[in-house]
N, CA, C and O atoms as a printed pandas DataFrame, in Angstrom:
     atom_number atom_name residue_name chain_id  residue_number  x_coord  y_coord  z_coord
0              1         N          MET        A               1    0.816   -1.197    0.000
1              2        CA          MET        A               1    0.000    0.000    0.000
2              3         C          MET        A               1    0.858    1.259    0.000
3              4         O          MET        A               1    0.549    2.202   -0.729
4              5         N          LYS        A               2    1.923    1.304    0.792
5              6        CA          LYS        A               2    2.782    2.486    0.870
6              7         C          LYS        A               2    3.513    2.734   -0.436
7              8         O          LYS        A               2    3.826    3.880   -0.757
8              9         N          VAL        A               3    3.791    1.680   -1.199
9             10        CA          VAL        A               3    4.451    1.844   -2.489
10            11         C          VAL        A               3    3.540    2.649   -3.420
11            12         O          VAL        A               3    4.014    3.537   -4.130
12            13         N          LYS        A               4    2.260    2.352   -3.422
13            14        CA          LYS        A               4    1.306    3.099   -4.241
14            15         C          LYS        A               4    1.215    4.548   -3.776
15            16         O          LYS        A               4    1.139    5.461   -4.599
16            17         N          GLU        A               5    1.223    4.762   -2.474
17            18        CA          GLU        A               5    1.168    6.117   -1.921
18            19         C          GLU        A               5    2.401    6.910   -2.352
19            20         O          GLU        A               5    2.297    8.092   -2.679
20            21         N          LEU        A               6    3.558    6.267   -2.353
21            22        CA          LEU        A               6    4.807    6.928   -2.723
22            23         C          LEU        A               6    4.749    7.403   -4.175
23            24         O          LEU        A               6    5.246    8.483   -4.496
24            25         N          LYS        A               7    4.157    6.618   -5.030
25            26        CA          LYS        A               7    4.036    6.999   -6.438
26            27         C          LYS        A               7    3.143    8.220   -6.616
27            28         O          LYS        A               7    3.286    8.962   -7.587
28            29         N          LYS        A               8    2.227    8.427   -5.681
29            30        CA          LYS        A               8    1.277    9.535   -5.783
30            31         C          LYS        A               8    1.791   10.834   -5.166
31            32         O          LYS        A               8    1.207   11.894   -5.390
32            33         N          VAL        A               9    2.874   10.768   -4.394
33            34        CA          VAL        A               9    3.395   11.961   -3.727
34            35         C          VAL        A               9    4.050   12.856   -4.773
35            36         O          VAL        A               9    5.036   12.471   -5.402
36            37         N          GLU        A              10    3.500   14.040   -4.953
37            38        CA          GLU        A              10    4.033   15.006   -5.915
38            39         C          GLU        A              10    4.118   16.366   -5.253
39            40         O          GLU        A              10    3.380   16.663   -4.314
40            41         N          GLN        A              11    5.026   17.186   -5.752
41            42        CA          GLN        A              11    5.222   18.498   -5.170
42            43         C          GLN        A              11    4.029   19.412   -5.405
43            44         O          GLN        A              11    3.558   20.080   -4.484
44            45         N          GLU        A              12    3.552   19.439   -6.623
45            46        CA          GLU        A              12    2.449   20.320   -7.008
46            47         C          GLU        A              12    2.739   21.732   -6.514
47            48         O          GLU        A              12    3.778   22.295   -6.858
48            49         N          SER        A              13    1.851   22.317   -5.721
49            50        CA          SER        A              13    2.061   23.688   -5.252
50            51         C          SER        A              13    2.687   23.744   -3.857
51            52         O          SER        A              13    2.808   24.822   -3.276
52            53         N          LYS        A              14    3.082   22.596   -3.323
53            54        CA          LYS        A              14    3.688   22.558   -1.987
54            55         C          LYS        A              14    5.104   23.124   -2.032
55            56         O          LYS        A              14    5.770   23.097   -3.067
56            57         N          THR        A              15    5.543   23.633   -0.893
57            58        CA          THR        A              15    6.947   24.013   -0.789
58            59         C          THR        A              15    7.762   22.722   -0.821
59            60         O          THR        A              15    7.233   21.642   -0.557
60            61         N          MET        A              16    9.029   22.834   -1.140
61            62        CA          MET        A              16    9.883   21.643   -1.169
62            63         C          MET        A              16   10.008   21.050    0.221
63            64         O          MET        A              16   10.070   19.830    0.369
64            65         N          GLU        A              17   10.044   21.892    1.242
65            66        CA          GLU        A              17   10.128   21.386    2.608
66            67         C          GLU        A              17    8.928   20.499    2.936
67            68         O          GLU        A              17    9.082   19.422    3.512
68            69         N          LYS        A              18    7.748   20.954    2.571
69            70        CA          LYS        A              18    6.527   20.171    2.828
70            71         C          LYS        A              18    6.519   18.892    1.992
71            72         O          LYS        A              18    6.137   17.829    2.481
72            73         N          PHE        A              19    6.942   18.998    0.735
73            74        CA          PHE        A              19    7.019   17.823   -0.128
74            75         C          PHE        A              19    7.989   16.785    0.442
75            76         O          PHE        A              19    7.669   15.598    0.503
76            77         N          VAL        A              20    9.179   17.241    0.859
77            78        CA          VAL        A              20   10.178   16.323    1.412
78            79         C          VAL        A              20    9.632   15.654    2.665
79            80         O          VAL        A              20    9.804   14.450    2.852
80            81         N          HIS        A              21    8.981   16.418    3.515
81            82        CA          HIS        A              21    8.410   15.847    4.743
82            83         C          HIS        A              21    7.394   14.751    4.407
83            84         O          HIS        A              21    7.423   13.665    4.987
84            85         N          GLU        A              22    6.510   15.047    3.475
85            86        CA          GLU        A              22    5.485   14.075    3.066
86            87         C          GLU        A              22    6.132   12.848    2.415
87            88         O          GLU        A              22    5.757   11.713    2.709
88            89         N          PHE        A              23    7.100   13.081    1.534
89            90        CA          PHE        A              23    7.775   11.989    0.843
90            91         C          PHE        A              23    8.493   11.079    1.838
91            92         O          PHE        A              23    8.380    9.856    1.762
92            93         N          ARG        A              24    9.234   11.685    2.775
93            94        CA          ARG        A              24    9.968   10.895    3.783
94            95         C          ARG        A              24    9.028   10.013    4.589
95            96         O          ARG        A              24    9.312    8.842    4.837
96            97         N          LYS        A              25    7.922   10.586    4.989
97            98        CA          LYS        A              25    6.938    9.862    5.806
98            99         C          LYS        A              25    6.455    8.597    5.077
99           100         O          LYS        A              25    6.394    7.519    5.667
100          101         N          VAL        A              26    6.121    8.742    3.817
101          102        CA          VAL        A              26    5.635    7.600    3.041
102          103         C          VAL        A              26    6.794    6.669    2.673
103          104         O          VAL        A              26    6.628    5.449    2.675
104          105         N          ALA        A              27    7.958    7.229    2.360
105          106        CA          ALA        A              27    9.112    6.431    1.927
106          107         C          ALA        A              27    9.590    5.459    3.009
107          108         O          ALA        A              27   10.006    4.341    2.706
108          109         N          ARG        A              28    9.528    5.888    4.262
109          110        CA          ARG        A              28    9.972    5.021    5.365
110          111         C          ARG        A              28    9.246    3.686    5.367
111          112         O          ARG        A              28    9.819    2.657    5.727
112          113         N          LYS        A              29    7.999    3.708    4.970
113          114        CA          LYS        A              29    7.178    2.495    5.027
114          115         C          LYS        A              29    7.067    1.782    3.684
115          116         O          LYS        A              29    6.404    0.750    3.577
116          117         N          SER        A              30    7.718    2.334    2.659
117          118        CA          SER        A              30    7.574    1.767    1.311
118          119         C          SER        A              30    8.445    0.542    1.062
119          120         O          SER        A              30    8.116   -0.299    0.225
120          121         N          GLY        A              31    9.572    0.439    1.798
121          122        CA          GLY        A              31   10.499   -0.649    1.550
122          123         C          GLY        A              31   11.540   -0.314    0.489
123          124         O          GLY        A              31   12.498   -1.065    0.308
124          125         N          TYR        A              32   11.365    0.807   -0.218
125          126        CA          TYR        A              32   12.356    1.212   -1.222
126          127         C          TYR        A              32   13.622    1.696   -0.537
127          128         O          TYR        A              32   13.582    2.282    0.545
128          129         N          LYS        A              33   14.741    1.438   -1.189
129          130        CA          LYS        A              33   16.041    1.863   -0.672
130          131         C          LYS        A              33   16.855    2.496   -1.784
131          132         O          LYS        A              33   16.618    2.254   -2.967
132          133         N          LYS        A              34   17.792    3.289   -1.391
133          134        CA          LYS        A              34   18.818    3.903   -2.238
134          135         C          LYS        A              34   18.338    4.390   -3.587
135          136         O          LYS        A              34   17.508    5.298   -3.656
136          137         N          ARG        A              35   18.841    3.808   -4.657
137          138        CA          ARG        A              35   18.635    4.314   -6.017
138          139         C          ARG        A              35   17.149    4.398   -6.411
139          140         O          ARG        A              35   16.712    5.384   -7.005
140          141         N          ILE        A              36   16.400    3.376   -6.079
141          142        CA          ILE        A              36   14.979    3.370   -6.436
142          143         C          ILE        A              36   14.250    4.498   -5.709
143          144         O          ILE        A              36   13.389    5.162   -6.287
144          145         N          LEU        A              37   14.594    4.710   -4.455
145          146        CA          LEU        A              37   13.978    5.777   -3.673
146          147         C          LEU        A              37   14.322    7.136   -4.280
147          148         O          LEU        A              37   13.459    8.011   -4.360
148          149         N          ILE        A              38   15.555    7.321   -4.704
149          150        CA          ILE        A              38   15.978    8.568   -5.347
150          151         C          ILE        A              38   15.190    8.787   -6.637
151          152         O          ILE        A              38   14.746    9.902   -6.908
152          153         N          GLU        A              39   15.016    7.744   -7.424
153          154        CA          GLU        A              39   14.250    7.871   -8.681
154          155         C          GLU        A              39   12.809    8.290   -8.405
155          156         O          GLU        A              39   12.267    9.146   -9.105
156          157         N          LYS        A              40   12.197    7.703   -7.406
157          158        CA          LYS        A              40   10.820    8.069   -7.045
158          159         C          LYS        A              40   10.758    9.523   -6.579
159          160         O          LYS        A              40    9.816   10.247   -6.900
160          161         N          PHE        A              41   11.765    9.937   -5.823
161          162        CA          PHE        A              41   11.818   11.311   -5.338
162          163         C          PHE        A              41   11.944   12.288   -6.507
163          164         O          PHE        A              41   11.257   13.309   -6.536
164          165         N          LYS        A              42   12.799   11.988   -7.451
165          166        CA          LYS        A              42   12.996   12.873   -8.604
166          167         C          LYS        A              42   11.710   13.042   -9.406
167          168         O          LYS        A              42   11.404   14.142   -9.866
168          169         N          LYS        A              43   10.974   11.981   -9.571
169          170        CA          LYS        A              43    9.746   12.035  -10.376
170          171         C          LYS        A              43    8.662   12.896   -9.755
171          172         O          LYS        A              43    7.821   13.435  -10.475
172          173         N          GLY        A              44    8.660   13.036   -8.445
173          174        CA          GLY        A              44    7.592   13.772   -7.779
174          175         C          GLY        A              44    7.756   15.277   -7.758
175          176         O          GLY        A              44    6.812   15.998   -7.435
176          177         N          LYS        A              45    8.932   15.760   -8.094
177          178        CA          LYS        A              45    9.210   17.190   -7.991
178          179         C          LYS        A              45    8.870   17.942   -9.251
179          180         O          LYS        A              45    8.690   17.365  -10.323
180          181         N          ASP        A              46    8.785   19.268   -9.090
181          182        CA          ASP        A              46    8.521   20.086  -10.268
182          183         C          ASP        A              46    9.733   20.080  -11.196
183          184         O          ASP        A              46   10.863   19.860  -10.761
184          185         N          ARG        A              47    9.481   20.322  -12.475
185          186        CA          ARG        A              47   10.512   20.227  -13.530
186          187         C          ARG        A              47   11.728   21.091  -13.280
187          188         O          ARG        A              47   12.858   20.645  -13.477
188          189         N          VAL        A              48   11.515   22.315  -12.852
189          190        CA          VAL        A              48   12.618   23.258  -12.688
190          191         C          VAL        A              48   13.592   22.774  -11.621
191          192         O          VAL        A              48   14.803   22.748  -11.844
192          193         N          ILE        A              49   13.069   22.398  -10.481
193          194        CA          ILE        A              49   13.947   21.931   -9.403
194          195         C          ILE        A              49   14.585   20.604   -9.779
195          196         O          ILE        A              49   15.758   20.382   -9.480
196          197         N          ARG        A              50   13.846   19.728  -10.420
197          198        CA          ARG        A              50   14.414   18.447  -10.851
198          199         C          ARG        A              50   15.599   18.678  -11.783
199          200         O          ARG        A              50   16.635   18.029  -11.641
200          201         N          ARG        A              51   15.451   19.603  -12.741
201          202        CA          ARG        A              51   16.542   19.898  -13.669
202          203         C          ARG        A              51   17.757   20.464  -12.931
203          204         O          ARG        A              51   18.890   20.077  -13.216
204          205         N          LYS        A              52   17.527   21.374  -11.989
205          206        CA          LYS        A              52   18.628   21.958  -11.218
206          207         C          LYS        A              52   19.358   20.893  -10.401
207          208         O          LYS        A              52   20.581   20.931  -10.274
208          209         N          LEU        A              53   18.612   19.959   -9.857
209          210        CA          LEU        A              53   19.229   18.881   -9.080
210          211         C          LEU        A              53   20.095   17.992   -9.978
211          212         O          LEU        A              53   21.173   17.551   -9.577
212          213         N          MET        A              54   19.618   17.740  -11.174
213          214        CA          MET        A              54   20.352   16.889  -12.106
214          215         C          MET        A              54   21.627   17.579  -12.604
215          216         O          MET        A              54   22.580   16.911  -13.005
216          217         N          GLU        A              55   21.641   18.914  -12.577
217          218        CA          GLU        A              55   22.796   19.671  -13.059
218          219         C          GLU        A              55   23.787   20.006  -11.952
219          220         O          GLU        A              55   24.717   20.779  -12.181
220          221         N          ALA        A              56   23.616   19.456  -10.780
221          222        CA          ALA        A              56   24.505   19.746   -9.646
222          223         C          ALA        A              56   25.951   19.441  -10.015
223          224         O          ALA        A              56   26.241   18.449  -10.685
224          225         N          GLU        A              57   26.854   20.313   -9.564
225          226        CA          GLU        A              57   28.283   20.139   -9.859
226          227         C          GLU        A              57   28.803   18.818   -9.315
227          228         O          GLU        A              57   29.516   18.085  -10.001
228          229         N          GLN        A              58   28.439   18.528   -8.086
229          230        CA          GLN        A              58   28.848   17.256   -7.487
230          231         C          GLN        A              58   27.635   16.334   -7.458
231          232         O          GLN        A              58   26.566   16.721   -6.989
232          233         N          PRO        A              59   27.803   15.127   -7.956
233          234        CA          PRO        A              59   26.659   14.196   -7.972
234          235         C          PRO        A              59   26.133   13.938   -6.558
235          236         O          PRO        A              59   26.900   13.753   -5.613
236          237         N          LEU        A              60   24.830   13.933   -6.446
237          238        CA          LEU        A              60   24.191   13.634   -5.172
238          239         C          LEU        A              60   24.099   12.119   -5.047
239          240         O          LEU        A              60   23.583   11.449   -5.941
240          241         N          ARG        A              61   24.592   11.589   -3.957
241          242        CA          ARG        A              61   24.691   10.138   -3.819
242          243         C          ARG        A              61   23.654    9.516   -2.887
243          244         O          ARG        A              61   23.261    8.366   -3.082
244          245         N          SER        A              62   23.218   10.247   -1.899
245          246        CA          SER        A              62   22.264    9.665   -0.950
246          247         C          SER        A              62   20.934   10.411   -1.026
247          248         O          SER        A              62   20.873   11.548   -1.494
248          249         N          ILE        A              63   19.898    9.772   -0.570
249          250        CA          ILE        A              63   18.588   10.402   -0.567
250          251         C          ILE        A              63   18.599   11.617    0.353
251          252         O          ILE        A              63   17.903   12.599    0.093
252          253         N          GLN        A              64   19.379   11.557    1.420
253          254        CA          GLN        A              64   19.495   12.707    2.331
254          255         C          GLN        A              64   20.075   13.912    1.611
255          256         O          GLN        A              64   19.629   15.036    1.841
256          257         N          GLN        A              65   21.061   13.702    0.742
257          258        CA          GLN        A              65   21.644   14.790   -0.048
258          259         C          GLN        A              65   20.608   15.368   -1.001
259          260         O          GLN        A              65   20.551   16.582   -1.194
260          261         N          TRP        A              66   19.792   14.511   -1.594
261          262        CA          TRP        A              66   18.741   14.965   -2.498
262          263         C          TRP        A              66   17.731   15.830   -1.744
263          264         O          TRP        A              66   17.334   16.888   -2.232
264          265         N          TYR        A              67   17.317   15.386   -0.564
265          266        CA          TYR        A              67   16.366   16.148    0.241
266          267         C          TYR        A              67   16.933   17.541    0.550
267          268         O          TYR        A              67   16.283   18.559    0.310
268          269         N          LYS        A              68   18.142   17.559    1.081
269          270        CA          LYS        A              68   18.762   18.815    1.508
270          271         C          LYS        A              68   18.935   19.781    0.333
271          272         O          LYS        A              68   18.600   20.960    0.443
272          273         N          ARG        A              69   19.449   19.290   -0.768
273          274        CA          ARG        A              69   19.691   20.141   -1.938
274          275         C          ARG        A              69   18.367   20.670   -2.512
275          276         O          ARG        A              69   18.282   21.834   -2.903
276          277         N          ALA        A              70   17.360   19.832   -2.561
277          278        CA          ALA        A              70   16.060   20.247   -3.092
278          279         C          ALA        A              70   15.457   21.358   -2.243
279          280         O          ALA        A              70   14.940   22.337   -2.781
280          281         N          VAL        A              71   15.518   21.217   -0.934
281          282        CA          VAL        A              71   14.991   22.242   -0.035
282          283         C          VAL        A              71   15.770   23.538   -0.212
283          284         O          VAL        A              71   15.175   24.614   -0.263
284          285         N          ASN        A              72   17.092   23.447   -0.305
285          286        CA          ASN        A              72   17.915   24.649   -0.500
286          287         C          ASN        A              72   17.593   25.341   -1.820
287          288         O          ASN        A              72   17.528   26.570   -1.866
288          289         N          LEU        A              73   17.395   24.591   -2.879
289          290        CA          LEU        A              73   17.067   25.182   -4.178
290          291         C          LEU        A              73   15.717   25.888   -4.144
291          292         O          LEU        A              73   15.535   26.918   -4.793
292          293         N          ASP        A              74   14.793   25.347   -3.404
293          294        CA          ASP        A              74   13.453   25.930   -3.340
294          295         C          ASP        A              74   13.453   27.250   -2.580
295          296         O          ASP        A              74   12.568   28.082   -2.778
296          297         N          ARG        A              75   14.429   27.441   -1.724
297          298        CA          ARG        A              75   14.489   28.674   -0.921
298          299         C          ARG        A              75   15.011   29.857   -1.712
299          300         O          ARG        A              75   14.789   31.006   -1.329
300          301         N          TYR        A              76   15.711   29.588   -2.822
301          302        CA          TYR        A              76   16.332   30.685   -3.582
302          303         C          TYR        A              76   15.688   30.893   -4.920
303          304         O          TYR        A              76   16.099   31.777   -5.672
């Protein structure tokens, strides 16, 4: 059930902080780990932030790095 919920989590008009909070909550119970979790996270965000994350100078390796960078990008 949580896997289906994770697929439905999208940023839409939410702030990135709110999106990350919601995503983390559902992700903990989804059973997804590492790369798959990162892919699901990328798909839920708005295009502009997703593109900026993909263009990062240093590759983001952990889901925690993705969360932090996404929130920082949304603030500026």
